C-alpha positions in Angstrom: -6.5 27.0 8.6 -9.5 29.0 10.0 -11.6 26.9 12.4 -15.3 27.7 12.5 -17.8 26.0 14.7 -21.3 24.9 13.7 -24.1 25.1 16.1 -25.5 21.9 17.6 -28.9 22.5 16.1 -27.5 21.6 12.7 -27.3 18.0 13.9 -31.1 17.7 14.2 -32.5 15.0 12.0 -29.1 13.4 11.2 -29.1 11.1 14.3 -31.4 8.4 15.4 -31.7 8.5 19.2 -31.9 5.5 21.5 -31.3 2.1 20.1 -29.2 2.0 16.9 -27.8 5.4 17.3 -25.8 5.3 14.1 -26.9 3.2 11.2 -26.1 5.0 7.9 -27.6 4.1 4.6 -25.0 3.5 2.0 -25.1 2.6 -1.7 -24.6 -1.1 -2.1 -23.0 -3.0 -4.9 -25.5 -4.3 -7.5 -25.8 -8.0 -8.2 -22.5 -9.9 -7.9 -20.3 -6.9 -8.4 -17.7 -6.4 -5.7 -18.3 -3.6 -3.2 -17.1 -0.2 -4.4 -13.8 1.2 -3.3 -15.6 3.6 -1.0 -16.8 0.7 1.2 -13.2 0.0 2.1 -11.5 3.5 2.1 -14.1 6.0 3.2 -13.9 7.5 6.7 -15.6 5.2 9.2 -19.2 5.9 10.4 -18.1 5.6 14.0 -14.6 6.7 14.7 -14.5 6.2 18.5 -16.8 5.7 21.4 -16.1 6.1 25.1 -18.2 5.7 28.3 -18.0 8.4 30.9 -16.4 7.3 34.2 -19.8 6.7 35.8 -21.2 4.9 32.8 -24.1 7.5 32.6 -23.0 9.1 29.3 -21.6 7.9 26.0 -19.4 10.1 23.9 -19.0 9.3 20.2 -17.0 10.8 17.3 -18.9 10.0 14.2 -19.2 11.0 10.5 -22.1 13.4 9.8 -22.0 14.5 6.3 -18.4 15.3 5.3 -17.3 16.0 8.9 -16.5 14.0 12.1 -18.4 15.5 15.1 -18.4 14.8 18.8 -21.7 13.9 20.4 -22.7 12.9 23.9 -25.7 10.7 24.8 -27.4 10.4 28.2 -27.9 6.6 28.4 -30.7 6.9 31.0 -32.5 9.3 28.7 -31.5 8.2 25.2 -33.6 10.9 23.5 -31.3 13.4 25.0 -28.3 13.9 22.6 -26.0 16.8 22.3 -23.5 17.6 19.6 -20.8 19.1 21.9 -18.2 19.8 19.2 -18.6 20.3 15.5 -16.7 22.4 13.0 -17.4 23.2 9.3 -13.7 23.0 8.3 -12.2 20.5 10.8 -12.9 17.1 12.2 -12.7 15.6 15.7 -9.5 13.6 15.9 -9.2 12.1 19.4 -11.1 12.7 22.6 -11.1 11.6 26.3 -13.4 12.0 29.3 -11.7 14.1 32.0 -14.5 13.3 34.5 -18.2 12.8 34.2 -18.7 16.5 33.3 -15.8 17.4 31.0 -14.2 16.1 27.8 -11.1 17.1 25.9 -10.5 16.6 22.2 -8.1 17.4 19.4 -8.9 18.1 15.7 -7.6 17.5 12.2 -8.9 18.1 8.6 -10.0 15.0 6.8 -10.5 16.9 3.5 -6.9 18.1 3.3 -3.9 16.1 2.3 -1.5 14.6 4.9 1.0 17.3 4.2 -1.5 19.9 5.5 -1.7 18.1 8.9 1.7 19.3 10.1 0.2 21.8 12.5 -0.5 20.7 16.0 -3.9 19.1 16.6 -4.6 21.7 19.4 -6.5 20.8 22.5 -10.1 21.8 23.4 -12.4 21.1 26.3 -16.2 21.1 26.6 -18.8 20.1 29.2 -20.8 17.0 28.5 -23.9 19.2 27.9 -22.1 21.2 25.2 -21.6 24.3 27.4 -18.3 26.0 28.3 -16.4 25.3 25.1 -12.8 26.3 25.6 -9.6 26.2 23.6 -6.5 25.2 25.6 -3.8 24.8 22.9 -3.4 26.6 19.7 -3.8 24.9 16.3 -2.3 27.7 14.3 -1.7 31.4 15.0 -4.4 32.3 12.4 -7.0 30.4 14.5 -9.8 32.7 15.6 -11.3 32.0 19.0 -13.1 33.9 21.7 -10.0 34.1 23.8 -6.8 36.1 23.5 -4.2 34.1 21.7 -1.7 35.1 24.5 -3.8 33.0 26.9 -3.4 29.8 24.8 -0.5 27.3 24.9 1.4 27.3 21.7 0.9 24.5 19.1 3.9 22.6 20.3 2.0 21.1 23.2 0.4 17.6 23.0 -1.9 15.7 25.4 0.1 13.1 27.3 -2.3 11.7 29.9 -5.6 12.1 31.6 -5.6 11.4 35.4 -8.2 8.9 36.6 -8.9 10.8 39.9 -12.0 12.7 38.7 -10.3 16.1 38.8 -10.3 18.8 36.2 -6.7 18.6 35.1 -5.0 16.9 32.2 -1.3 16.5 31.4 0.1 18.0 28.3 3.7 17.9 27.1 5.6 21.0 25.9 7.8 19.9 23.0 11.2 21.6 22.8 13.4 21.3 19.7 17.1 21.4 19.0 19.0 23.2 16.2 18.2 20.5 13.8 14.5 20.7 14.5 14.3 17.4 16.3 12.4 17.0 19.6 15.0 17.4 22.3 12.7 17.3 25.4 9.1 17.0 26.4 8.1 18.9 29.5 5.0 17.7 31.4 2.5 20.4 32.4 -0.9 20.1 34.2 -3.7 22.1 32.6 -7.0 22.8 34.2 -9.7 22.3 31.6 -12.2 24.6 33.3 -9.8 27.6 33.5 -6.8 26.9 31.2 -4.5 27.5 34.1 -1.2 25.6 34.1 1.3 24.3 36.6 4.6 22.6 35.7 5.5 19.1 36.6 9.0 19.6 35.5 10.6 20.9 38.7 13.4 18.5 39.6 12.7 16.2 36.7 15.4 14.7 34.5 16.6 17.0 31.7 16.0 16.0 28.1 13.3 13.4 28.9 11.2 12.5 25.8 9.1 9.6 27.2 7.0 9.7 30.3 4.9 7.2 32.3 2.3 8.4 34.8 0.5 6.7 37.6 -3.4 6.8 37.6 -3.5 10.0 39.5 -1.3 11.7 36.9 2.0 11.8 38.8 5.1 11.3 36.6 6.9 8.1 37.8 9.2 7.1 34.9 11.1 9.3 32.5 13.3 8.1 29.6 16.2 10.0 28.2 18.1 8.9 25.1 21.2 10.8 24.0 24.2 9.8 21.8 23.0 6.2 21.5 22.4 5.5 25.2 19.1 5.4 27.2 18.6 6.2 30.9 15.5 5.3 32.8 14.6 7.5 35.8 12.2 6.7 38.6 10.4 8.8 41.2 8.7 6.8 44.0 5.3 7.8 45.5 5.9 10.3 48.3 9.3 11.2 47.1 10.6 14.3 45.3 13.9 13.0 44.1 14.4 11.0 40.9 16.8 8.1 40.8 18.3 6.2 37.9 16.7 2.7 37.3 18.9 1.7 34.4 21.3 2.9 31.8 22.1 1.0 28.6 22.9 1.3 24.9 19.9 2.0 22.7 18.3 -1.3 21.3 19.9 -3.2 24.3 17.3 -2.4 27.0 17.2 -5.0 29.8 13.5 -4.2 30.4 10.9 -1.8 29.1 8.4 0.2 31.3 4.7 -0.6 30.7 2.8 1.2 33.4 2.6 2.2 37.0 -0.4 1.3 39.2 -2.0 3.3 42.0 0.1 1.5 44.6 3.3 2.7 42.9 4.2 -0.7 41.4 6.1 -0.6 38.2 5.2 -3.2 35.6 7.8 -3.9 32.9 8.4 -6.3 30.0 11.6 -8.3 29.7 12.7 -11.0 27.3 12.7 -14.7 28.2 13.9 -17.9 26.5 15.9 -18.6 23.4 13.4 -16.7 21.2 13.4 -13.7 23.5 9.6 -13.4 23.9 8.7 -10.4 26.0 6.8 -11.2 29.2 5.2 -9.0 31.8 6.8 -8.7 35.3 6.8 -6.5 38.3 9.9 -4.5 38.9 11.9 -5.1 42.2 13.3 -1.8 43.4 15.4 -3.6 46.0 17.4 -5.5 43.4 17.0 -3.0 40.6 15.8 -5.8 38.3 12.5 -7.3 37.2 11.2 -9.9 39.6 11.8 -13.6 38.8 8.1 -14.4 38.7 6.4 -13.9 35.3 2.9 -12.3 35.6 1.8 -12.8 32.0 3.4 -14.6 29.1 2.0 -15.0 25.6 3.8 -17.9 24.0 4.7 -17.2 20.3 4.3 -13.5 20.8 5.8 -10.7 22.8 3.5 -9.4 25.5 1.6 -6.5 24.1 -1.1 -5.1 26.3 -1.9 -3.4 29.6 -3.5 -3.8 32.9 -7.2 -3.0 33.2 -7.5 -0.9 36.3 -10.3 0.5 38.4 -11.2 4.1 37.8 -10.7 6.7 40.6 -6.9 6.8 41.2 -6.5 3.6 43.2 -5.5 1.8 40.1 -6.6 -1.6 41.5 -6.0 -4.3 38.8 -9.2 -5.8 37.5 -7.6 -7.8 34.7 -5.0 -7.8 32.0 -5.6 -7.2 28.3 -3.2 -8.8 25.8 -2.9 -8.9 22.0 -1.5 -12.1 20.5 -2.9 -13.0 17.1 -6.1 -11.4 18.3 -7.0 -9.5 21.5 -8.0 -11.3 24.7 -8.7 -10.1 28.2 -8.2 -12.2 31.4 -10.3 -10.8 34.3 -9.2 -11.1 37.9 -12.5 -9.7 39.0 -15.2 -12.4 39.2 -18.0 -10.2 38.1 -16.2 -8.9 35.0 -15.1 -12.5 34.2 -18.8 -13.5 34.2 -19.8 -10.5 32.2 -17.1 -11.4 29.6 -18.6 -14.9 29.4 -22.1 -13.4 28.8 -20.9 -11.2 26.0 -18.8 -13.9 24.4 -21.8 -16.2 24.3 -23.9 -13.5 22.6 -21.1 -12.7 20.0 -19.2 -16.0 19.5 -16.1 -16.1 17.3 -15.3 -12.5 17.8 -13.1 -10.2 19.8 -15.3 -8.6 22.4 -13.6 -5.7 24.1 -15.3 -4.6 27.3 -14.8 -1.3 29.1 -16.7 0.2 32.0 -16.2 3.3 34.1 -16.3 2.6 37.9 -17.6 -0.9 37.2 -20.1 -0.4 40.1 -21.1 -3.8 41.4 -24.7 -2.6 41.9 -25.1 -1.4 38.3 -22.3 -2.2 35.9 -22.7 -0.5 32.5 -20.2 -1.8 29.9 -19.4 -0.6 26.5 -18.9 -3.6 24.1 -16.9 -3.3 20.9 -17.3 -6.5 19.0 -15.3 -7.3 15.9 -13.9 -10.1 13.7 -11.9 -10.5 10.6 -15.1 -10.1 8.5 -16.9 -7.5 10.7 -15.2 -4.1 11.2 -17.1 -3.6 14.5 -20.4 -3.4 16.3 -20.9 -1.3 19.3 -23.3 -1.9 22.2 -23.9 -0.7 25.7 -24.8 -3.6 28.1 -26.7 -2.7 31.3 -25.8 -5.8 33.4 -28.2 -5.4 36.3 -31.1 -5.2 33.8 -29.7 -7.7 31.3 -30.4 -5.0 28.7 -28.6 -4.3 25.5 -28.5 -0.9 24.0 -27.4 -0.6 20.4 -24.9 2.1 19.4 -24.1 1.2 15.8 -21.6 -0.3 13.4 -18.2 1.0 12.6 -18.9 0.6 8.9 -22.5 0.3 8.1 -22.1 -0.7 4.4 -19.8 -3.7 5.0 -21.6 -7.0 4.5 -19.6 -9.5 6.6 -20.9 -12.4 4.5 -19.0 -11.0 1.5 -15.8 -10.4 3.4 -12.7 -12.6 3.4 -11.2 -14.7 6.3 -7.9 -13.9 7.9 -5.6 -16.5 9.6 -2.1 -16.6 11.0 0.2 -19.5 10.0 3.7 -20.3 11.1 6.1 -21.7 8.4 9.8 -22.3 8.1 12.0 -19.9 6.2 14.7 -21.3 4.0 17.2 -21.1 6.9 14.8 -22.7 9.4 13.7 -19.5 11.1 10.0 -19.6 12.2 8.1 -17.2 10.0 4.6 -15.9 10.9 2.5 -15.4 7.8 -1.0 -13.9 7.6 -3.2 -15.1 4.8 -6.5 -13.5 3.7 -8.7 -15.9 1.6 -11.6 -14.7 -0.6 -14.9 -16.5 0.1 -14.9 -19.9 -1.5 -11.1 -20.4 -1.7 -9.9 -23.9 -1.3 -6.6 -25.7 -1.6 -7.2 -26.3 -5.2 -8.3 -22.8 -6.1 -5.0 -21.6 -7.6 -6.1 -17.9 -7.4 -3.9 -14.9 -8.3 -2.2 -13.4 -5.3 -0.9 -10.2 -3.9 2.0 -10.4 -1.4 1.4 -7.3 0.8 4.6 -6.3 2.7 4.1 -4.1 5.8 6.1 -0.9 6.4 8.2 0.0 9.3 9.9 -2.4 9.0 10.5 -2.6 12.8 6.8 -3.0 13.7 4.3 -5.7 13.8 2.4 -5.8 10.5 -1.1 -7.3 11.1 -3.5 -8.3 13.9 -6.7 -10.4 13.5 -9.5 -8.1 12.5 -11.0 -6.3 9.5 -8.2 -4.7 7.4 -9.1 -2.4 4.6 -6.2 -3.1 2.1 -6.4 -6.9 2.5 -10.2 -7.0 2.3 -10.3 -4.7 -0.8 -7.8 -6.9 -2.6 -9.7 -10.1 -1.6 -12.9 -8.6 -2.8 -11.3 -8.4 -6.2 -10.4 -12.1 -6.1 -6.9 -12.1 -4.8 -5.4 -14.2 -2.1 -3.4 -11.8 0.2 -0.2 -12.9 1.8 1.3 -10.8 4.6 4.6 -12.1 6.0 6.0 -11.0 9.3 9.5 -11.1 8.0 12.5 -11.1 10.3 13.0 -7.6 11.7 9.3 -7.4 12.5 8.5 -6.8 16.1 6.0 -8.7 18.3 7.4 -12.2 17.7 10.4 -12.3 20.0 13.7 -10.5 20.3 15.5 -13.1 18.2 13.1 -12.6 15.3 13.6 -8.8 15.5 17.4 -9.1 15.7 17.6 -11.6 12.8 16.6 -8.7 10.5 19.4 -6.3 11.4 21.3 -5.3 8.3 19.2 -7.6 6.2 17.4 -5.2 4.0 17.1 -6.7 0.6 18.8 -10.0 1.8 17.2 -12.5 4.3 14.3 -10.1 5.0 13.6 -10.2 1.3 14.0 -14.0 1.1 11.3 -14.3 3.9 8.8 -12.5 1.6 9.6 -14.9 -1.2 9.4 -17.9 1.1 5.9 -16.9 2.2 4.7 -16.8 -1.4 6.2 -20.1 -2.3 4.6 -21.7 0.8 1.2 -20.3 -0.2 1.7 -21.7 -3.7 2.5 -25.1 -2.1 -0.8 -24.9 -0.2 -2.7 -24.8 -3.4 -4.4 -21.4 -2.8 -2.2 -19.5 -5.2 -1.3 -19.7 -8.9 2.5 -19.4 -9.0 2.4 -17.6 -12.4 0.0 -14.9 -11.2 1.5 -13.1 -8.2 2.1 -9.4 -7.6 4.1 -7.8 -4.8 2.8 -4.6 -3.2 3.6 -2.4 -0.2 4.2 1.1 1.2 7.3 2.7 2.8 9.6 -0.1 3.8 7.0 -2.4 2.1 7.5 -0.3 -1.1 11.3 -0.9 -0.7 10.6 -4.6 -0.5 8.6 -4.4 -3.7 11.5 -2.9 -5.6 14.0 -5.2 -4.0 11.8 -8.2 -4.6 11.4 -7.5 -8.3 15.2 -7.2 -8.6 16.2 -10.2 -6.3 13.4 -12.6 -7.2 12.2 -11.6 -10.7 10.9 -15.0 -11.4 8.3 -14.9 -8.7 6.4 -11.7 -9.4 4.4 -10.7 -12.5 4.1 -7.1 -11.3 4.8 -4.7 -8.5 3.0 -1.8 -6.7 5.1 0.5 -4.5 3.9 3.6 -2.8 5.9 6.1 -0.7 8.7 3.6 -1.2 12.3 3.8 -0.1 14.4 3.4 -3.2 17.8 4.0 -1.7 18.5 3.4 2.0 21.5 5.7 1.8 19.2 8.7 1.4 17.8 8.0 4.9 21.1 9.3 6.4 21.0 12.6 4.5 20.5 15.8 6.4 17.8 17.9 4.7 14.7 19.9 5.6 12.8 17.2 3.6 14.1 14.3 5.7 12.5 14.1 9.1 14.6 11.2 10.3 16.0 12.4 13.7 19.7 13.1 13.8 20.0 10.9 16.9 18.7 7.9 14.9 20.9 8.7 11.9 24.0 8.6 14.2 23.0 5.5 16.1 20.0 3.2 15.9 19.5 3.0 12.1 23.2 2.3 11.6 22.7 -0.8 13.7 19.4 -1.7 12.0 20.3 -0.9 8.4 24.0 -0.4 8.1 26.7 2.3 8.6 26.7 4.6 5.6 30.6 4.8 5.7 31.6 1.3 7.0 28.9 -0.5 5.1 28.8 1.7 2.0 29.3 -1.2 -0.4 26.7 -3.3 1.3 24.1 -0.5 1.2 24.8 0.2 -2.4 24.3 -3.5 -3.2 20.7 -3.5 -1.7 19.7 -0.1 -3.1 17.0 -0.7 -5.8 18.1 2.4 -7.7 21.3 0.6 -8.4 19.4 -2.5 -9.6 16.9 -0.9 -11.9 18.2 -2.9 -14.9 17.1 -6.1 -13.2 13.5 -5.0 -12.8 11.5 -6.2 -15.8 8.0 -6.6 -14.4 5.4 -3.8 -14.8 5.5 -1.4 -11.9 3.2 1.2 -10.4 4.9 3.9 -8.3 3.1 6.5 -6.2 4.4 9.2 -3.9 3.2 12.1 -1.7 4.6 15.5 -2.9 5.1 16.7 0.7 6.4 13.5 2.2 9.3 14.1 4.6 9.6 10.5 5.8 10.3 9.1 2.3 10.8 12.3 0.2 9.7 12.4 -3.4 13.3 12.3 -4.5 13.2 8.5 -3.7 10.6 8.1 -6.4 12.2 10.5 -8.9 15.5 8.8 -8.7 13.9 5.4 -9.1 11.8 6.5 -12.0 14.9 7.9 -13.8 16.9 4.8 -13.2 14.1 2.6 -14.6 13.7 4.8 -17.6 17.4 4.7 -18.3 17.1 0.9 -18.2 14.3 0.9 -20.7 11.4 0.5 -18.1 8.9 3.3 -17.8 6.7 2.7 -14.7 3.2 3.9 -14.1 3.6 7.0 -12.0 1.4 9.1 -9.8 2.1 11.9 -7.3 -0.4 13.4 -4.9 1.1 16.9 -4.4 -0.6 17.6 -1.1 0.0 14.3 0.6 2.6 13.2 3.1 3.5 9.6 3.9 0.3 7.9 2.7 -3.1 9.1 1.5 -5.0 11.2 4.0 -7.7 12.6 1.8 -10.5 10.1 1.0 -10.5 11.2 -2.6 -6.9 10.2 -3.0 -7.5 6.9 -1.3 -10.3 6.2 -3.8 -8.2 7.3 -6.8 -5.2 5.1 -5.7 -7.5 2.1 -5.1 -9.0 2.4 -8.6 -5.5 2.6 -10.1 -4.4 -0.4 -8.1 -7.5 -2.4 -9.1 -7.0 -1.6 -12.8 -3.2 -2.3 -12.7 -3.7 -5.7 -11.0 -6.6 -6.7 -13.3 -4.4 -5.9 -16.3 -1.5 -8.0 -15.1 -3.1 -10.7 -13.0 -6.6 -10.9 -14.3 -8.5 -11.9 -11.1 -12.2 -12.7 -11.0 -14.1 -12.0 -7.7 
């Protein structure tokens, strides 16, 4: 990959300065035709936006032509815009303000497949006026820059943290690997973005640490080491050089989990509470070596998932707490920010309104407002509170018409064994409890993750635009809904986890939204496994199935191969607990392997894989296809040779969406 810069002058005429900075003109669907697939699966118009610490400047990564560029706007002089980073064969990936003068960013290539993204994303710095561009970390050895390659950190360095003290240093981690190619250690290093000079933070730190927590000034405070199925948490207090052990426990049995450290050296952790084991936020008591009794934040029905919102500048004073339940919400401790939130919520009712500000100066607070809903992908504004003035930035996706989008709601039902089961339902406009529409049961991957949050989601909205009710169960084993819900899924692949998916569909049929005779099951990765297992376990429920990058045989996850990126540590410990032991539970794993049940699958099936996938290698698909053919079932089949675990190239996303649309229309016959 040869990275070439384009000059900032090439951006002239492509941006509208001032109010409405980004408002692209896109082709709209004619008449009553559903929006084209590009509306849902193209790269967003605005990828990310961040205020500088003072609130004077706004940095934005945004699509211009076929590339994502990084531009900086002077909000006091909106006609002054500068494209500070743009390449003709790479895209801006992530960026952060280091201080009011400097930014750092990484890159990727949106035109290449996911299998081509295996190189490190590099690390670059640039001044807010576009001057002094500097490369700090290599992308690949072939990369041509103005500096000697010997001066650059190798590609196995990643950005870990950006201190909030206004200095010129960031923290990167140097990745070290063992003989199997797995990450054995991440070593923190400070890098000065103005000179590229480095200084290690690893002196005296615990060996083999792979997870780090830093305080607002960038000092490492917590380090996590996991070896041979046991995790040790280490702590270094402010003003101390020595590290001490906070806790040691078997993996998956943590008594608490670090969240963050504030400027005063207080450690905030989550720990479980109650029979459902919902995670709550607490302070850690170093005197007792345990979380304090008092709960700071609880989110009934959900694990606490969020962070403190702290003041910029290294003090880390807490201004509020941000939490994600079904949707995101922020509780402000600061009276001014609480009032500001009320003002914004009044302007944009019924939405999530995410506020960020730099120093939150009481004399002139400038806030960035990201406002979204289930039907609106996002609008971006800058609010100048002292002037009561709104400055438009743009929309995340300018061609999405919210009026034509579907609604998303979370429901809680009972599974067949009485377990509470969260289920997300996306309803096309006009759906009632007598609609009896065709449906797609969309199963999330992971599986040990949370599947959905309230907002605009591309897959669900695309399917709903074609007339399908979309059902997304948070089956047992999913995280975010209590430790008991998570543990109920251990060793339940193809069993109770699969029954939860079926129960969600049956419940939606009972609500009147869904035609029981026109339902398809779809999903990727573990979700793809659930498609294959569902067609075998509950053939009466599904008229068809769509599985991409799907696990077809859980036993293959334990194999050691250059094409299997599952860490050896996980193979020896955690996934044996979560899925089953390949030796002790061999018969049980064989019984839930779809390749062994191909003869039970009678419904039409679309299978898709990435040719360079190392998470679920192509062999999963090849074995499943062969087993189906031997049973007299020939699935539709597609391989994207350059892709990894999903579709990175927009052209491949479009192609797969069209295949999906045609397949579902053939077997379900929806009418938008």
